[in-house]
C-alpha positions as CSV (number, residue, x, y, z in Angstrom):
1,X,-16.9,-5.5,3.9
2,X,-18.7,-8.7,4.5
3,X,-20.2,-8.5,1.0
4,X,-16.7,-8.3,-0.5
5,X,-15.7,-11.4,1.4
6,X,-18.8,-13.4,0.3
7,X,-18.1,-12.5,-3.3
8,X,-14.4,-13.1,-3.3
9,X,-14.7,-16.7,-2.0
10,X,-16.7,-17.8,-5.1
11,X,-14.2,-16.0,-7.3
12,X,-11.5,-18.2,-5.8
13,X,-13.5,-21.3,-6.6
14,X,-14.2,-20.1,-10.1
15,X,-10.5,-20.3,-10.9
16,X,-10.5,-16.6,-11.8
17,X,-12.3,-16.7,-15.0
18,X,-12.4,-13.5,-17.0
19,X,-14.6,-11.0,-15.3
20,X,-16.8,-8.4,-17.0
21,X,-15.6,-4.9,-16.3
22,X,-17.9,-2.4,-14.6
23,X,-17.7,1.4,-14.9
24,X,-17.5,3.0,-11.5
25,X,-18.6,6.6,-11.0
26,X,-15.9,9.2,-11.8
27,X,-15.6,10.5,-8.3
28,X,-11.9,11.5,-8.4
29,X,-10.0,13.6,-10.9
30,X,-7.0,12.3,-12.8
31,X,-3.7,13.3,-11.1
32,X,-5.6,14.9,-8.3
33,X,-8.9,15.0,-6.4
34,X,-11.9,16.4,-8.1
35,X,-12.5,19.1,-5.5
36,X,-16.0,19.7,-6.7
37,X,-16.9,16.2,-5.6
38,X,-15.7,16.9,-2.0
39,X,-16.4,20.4,-0.9
40,X,-15.9,19.7,2.7
41,X,-12.4,18.7,4.0
42,X,-12.0,15.6,6.0
43,X,-11.0,16.3,9.6
44,X,-9.6,13.0,11.0
45,X,-12.8,11.2,10.4
46,X,-15.6,10.5,10.9
47,X,-14.2,7.5,12.7
48,X,-15.3,4.2,11.1
49,X,-16.3,5.8,7.9
50,X,-16.9,3.5,4.9
51,X,-14.0,4.8,2.6
52,X,-12.5,2.2,0.3
53,X,-9.1,3.4,-0.8
54,X,-6.0,1.8,-2.4
55,X,-2.4,2.7,-2.1
56,X,-0.2,2.0,-5.2
57,X,3.5,2.5,-5.8
58,X,6.8,0.7,-6.4
59,X,8.2,-1.6,-3.7
60,X,9.7,0.4,-0.9
61,X,8.1,3.7,-1.8
62,X,6.3,3.9,1.6
63,X,2.8,2.6,0.9
64,X,2.6,0.9,4.3
65,X,3.9,3.9,6.2
66,X,1.4,6.4,4.8
67,X,-1.5,4.0,4.6
68,X,-1.1,3.0,8.3
69,X,-1.0,6.7,9.3
70,X,-4.1,7.5,7.3
71,X,-5.7,4.3,8.8
72,X,-5.2,5.7,12.3
73,X,-6.3,9.2,11.3
74,X,-9.5,8.1,9.6
75,X,-10.4,5.1,11.8
76,X,-10.5,2.5,9.0
77,X,-8.5,-0.7,8.7
78,X,-5.2,-0.8,6.9
79,X,-4.9,-4.1,5.1
80,X,-1.4,-4.8,3.7
81,X,-1.0,-7.9,1.6
82,X,2.7,-8.0,2.4
83,X,1.9,-8.4,6.1
84,X,-0.7,-11.1,5.3
85,X,2.0,-13.0,3.3
86,X,4.6,-12.7,6.2
87,X,2.0,-14.0,8.6
88,X,1.3,-16.9,6.4
89,X,5.0,-17.7,6.1
90,X,5.4,-17.5,9.9
91,X,2.8,-20.1,10.4
92,X,4.9,-22.6,8.3
93,X,1.9,-24.1,6.6
94,X,2.0,-26.6,3.7
95,X,2.5,-23.9,1.1
96,X,5.1,-21.9,3.1
97,X,8.1,-23.3,1.3
98,X,6.7,-22.5,-2.2
99,X,5.5,-19.1,-1.0
100,X,8.9,-18.3,0.5
101,X,10.7,-19.1,-2.7
102,X,8.4,-16.8,-4.7
103,X,8.7,-13.9,-2.3
104,X,12.5,-14.2,-1.9
105,X,13.0,-14.1,-5.7
106,X,10.9,-10.9,-6.0
107,X,8.2,-12.6,-8.1
108,X,4.5,-11.8,-7.9
109,X,2.5,-14.2,-5.7
110,X,-0.2,-16.0,-7.7
111,X,-3.7,-14.5,-7.6
112,X,-5.2,-17.5,-5.9
113,X,-3.0,-17.1,-2.9
114,X,-3.4,-13.4,-2.6
115,X,-7.2,-13.3,-3.0
116,X,-7.6,-16.2,-0.5
117,X,-5.5,-14.3,2.1
118,X,-7.4,-11.1,1.5
119,X,-10.7,-12.9,1.8
120,X,-9.8,-14.3,5.1
121,X,-8.6,-10.9,6.4
122,X,-11.9,-9.2,5.3
123,X,-13.8,-12.0,7.0
124,X,-12.0,-11.1,10.3
125,X,-12.8,-7.4,9.7
126,X,-16.5,-8.2,9.2
127,X,-16.6,-10.2,12.5
128,X,-15.1,-7.2,14.3
129,X,-17.8,-4.9,12.7
130,X,-15.1,-2.8,10.9
131,X,-16.1,-0.8,7.8
132,X,-14.1,0.6,5.0
133,X,-10.4,-0.1,4.3
134,X,-7.1,1.1,2.9
135,X,-5.6,-1.6,0.7
136,X,-1.8,-1.7,0.4
137,X,-0.2,-4.1,-2.0
138,X,-3.4,-5.1,-3.8
139,X,-4.2,-5.1,-6.7
140,X,-0.8,-5.7,-8.3
141,X,-2.1,-6.7,-11.7
142,X,-5.0,-5.6,-13.9
143,X,-6.5,-9.0,-13.5
144,X,-6.6,-8.4,-9.7
145,X,-8.0,-4.9,-10.3
146,X,-10.8,-6.4,-12.4
147,X,-11.6,-8.9,-9.6
148,X,-11.8,-6.1,-7.1
149,X,-13.9,-3.9,-9.4
150,X,-16.4,-6.8,-9.8
151,X,-17.0,-7.0,-6.1
152,X,-16.8,-3.5,-4.7
153,X,-16.6,0.2,-5.5
154,X,-13.2,1.8,-4.9
155,X,-13.4,5.5,-4.0
156,X,-9.8,6.6,-4.5
157,X,-6.4,5.2,-5.6
158,X,-3.3,7.0,-4.3
159,X,-0.2,6.4,-6.4
160,X,2.9,7.2,-4.5
161,X,5.9,8.0,-6.6
162,X,9.6,8.3,-5.9
163,X,12.7,8.2,-8.2
164,X,14.2,4.8,-8.6
165,X,17.7,5.4,-7.2
166,X,16.1,6.7,-4.0
167,X,13.8,3.6,-3.9
168,X,16.8,1.3,-4.2
169,X,18.7,2.9,-1.3
170,X,15.5,3.0,0.9
171,X,14.9,-0.7,0.4
172,X,18.5,-1.7,1.2
173,X,18.3,0.4,4.4
174,X,15.1,-1.2,5.7
175,X,15.2,-3.0,9.1
176,X,12.6,-4.8,11.2
177,X,12.6,-5.3,14.9
178,X,12.5,-9.1,15.4
179,X,10.6,-8.6,18.7
180,X,8.0,-5.9,18.2
181,X,7.8,-6.0,14.4
182,X,8.2,-2.2,13.9
183,X,9.9,-1.0,10.7
184,X,12.9,1.3,10.6
185,X,15.4,2.5,8.1
186,X,19.1,3.1,8.5
187,X,19.7,4.8,5.1
188,X,20.6,8.5,5.1
189,X,19.5,9.7,1.6
190,X,20.8,12.8,-0.1
191,X,20.4,12.9,-3.9
192,X,20.9,15.9,-6.2
193,X,18.4,16.9,-8.9
194,X,18.5,14.5,-11.8
195,X,16.5,13.8,-15.0
196,X,13.8,16.4,-14.1
197,X,13.5,15.1,-10.5
198,X,14.2,17.7,-7.8
199,X,16.9,17.1,-5.2
200,X,15.7,14.9,-2.3
201,X,16.8,14.3,1.2
202,X,15.5,11.7,3.7
203,X,17.0,11.2,7.2
204,X,17.2,7.7,8.6
205,X,14.3,6.4,10.7
206,X,16.3,5.0,13.6
207,X,15.1,2.5,16.1
208,X,14.8,3.3,19.8
209,X,17.5,1.8,22.1
210,X,15.1,-1.1,23.1
211,X,15.0,-2.3,19.4
212,X,18.6,-1.6,18.2
213,X,20.0,-5.0,19.1
214,X,17.1,-6.8,17.6
215,X,17.1,-5.3,14.1
216,X,17.1,-7.7,11.2
217,X,17.1,-7.3,7.4
218,X,14.3,-8.8,5.3
219,X,15.6,-11.8,3.2
220,X,14.2,-10.2,0.1
221,X,15.9,-6.8,0.7
222,X,19.0,-7.5,-1.4
223,X,20.1,-5.4,-4.3
224,X,19.4,-8.2,-6.8
225,X,15.9,-8.9,-5.4
226,X,15.0,-5.3,-5.1
227,X,15.9,-4.6,-8.7
228,X,13.9,-7.6,-9.8
229,X,10.9,-6.4,-7.8
230,X,11.1,-3.0,-9.5
231,X,11.4,-4.7,-12.9
232,X,8.3,-6.8,-12.2
233,X,6.4,-3.7,-10.9
234,X,7.1,-1.8,-14.1
235,X,6.1,-4.8,-16.2
236,X,3.0,-6.0,-14.3
237,X,1.8,-3.3,-11.9
238,X,2.2,-0.1,-14.0
239,X,-0.8,-1.1,-16.1
240,X,-2.8,-1.0,-12.8
241,X,-2.1,2.7,-12.7
242,X,-3.5,3.1,-16.2
243,X,-6.5,1.0,-15.2
244,X,-7.5,3.4,-12.4
245,X,-6.4,6.5,-14.3
246,X,-8.8,5.7,-17.1
247,X,-11.6,5.5,-14.5
248,X,-10.7,8.9,-13.0
249,X,-9.8,7.5,-9.6
250,X,-6.0,7.9,-9.6
251,X,-4.3,10.6,-7.4
252,X,-0.6,10.9,-8.3
253,X,1.6,12.0,-5.4
254,X,5.3,12.5,-5.8
255,X,7.0,12.2,-2.4
256,X,9.0,15.4,-1.8
257,X,11.2,14.0,1.0
258,X,10.9,12.1,4.2
259,X,7.9,11.7,6.5
260,X,8.0,15.2,8.1
261,X,8.0,16.9,4.8
262,X,5.7,14.5,2.8
263,X,3.0,13.8,5.4
264,X,1.4,17.3,5.6
265,X,1.6,17.6,1.8
266,X,-0.1,14.3,1.3
267,X,-2.9,15.4,3.7
268,X,-3.3,18.6,1.7
269,X,-3.4,16.6,-1.6
270,X,-6.2,14.5,-0.1
271,X,-8.1,17.6,1.1
272,X,-7.8,16.3,4.7
273,X,-7.4,18.8,7.5
274,X,-5.0,18.1,10.3
275,X,-6.6,18.1,13.7
276,X,-5.4,18.1,17.2
277,X,-4.2,14.5,16.7
278,X,-1.6,15.6,14.1
279,X,1.2,15.1,16.7
280,X,0.1,11.5,17.2
281,X,0.1,10.9,13.5
282,X,3.5,12.3,12.9
283,X,5.0,10.1,15.6
């Protein structure tokens, strides 16, 4: 991880000149894991292993939810660029006003800002002696994917998928506790089968009584902004899926429902065995 940080800093100074592409090894099969490359299932570890994974998917699909659960299960850091941006905004630095305007309009944050924040986060991880990571929210463009490919080997890219009408309702139902920072969702989702997609049901993820009175809605979780974020994703981020698909690293996973239904199926798709800690992970 320290090596990634050392290489990313000069990239920032270079002004992101075009980088030569490298061909990583074809470790993972397209639309699923190449089982021949991993004959032994993962069983909650080994803790601190050096896996370098990415979670892709439309805004609101649940990248943070599932990435954070896997992070705890595998004992590797979960690095969410959305969290890094919110931390930067909370510090009210000189660029906070400009950054807030970009985020609240649903636009993509410039590469320079994202890579700088990620570099600083990786530096903290290196100082803690952490190894491996699960990236959530980066890369968002093929240019960012090229930067990342230049400096490190990504083992697996998990692409979470969910029909767009469900995504919209999920985003509009998101709530955050202003005190503890935990995420909840008040939407009760029940959609019939449509356009080849199966019916889907997701119960609300309600806050405990201690958080109920402190729930707030993110400023960018309005219908107009959510639709704009989805449009930007289809325009800019869908090519990132093709980037990793062409390298045989993309695992497509369509969420079949809420967390109780999707979590065990995601573990199975990743060839990860649930252990005695499964109750902790499902909490």
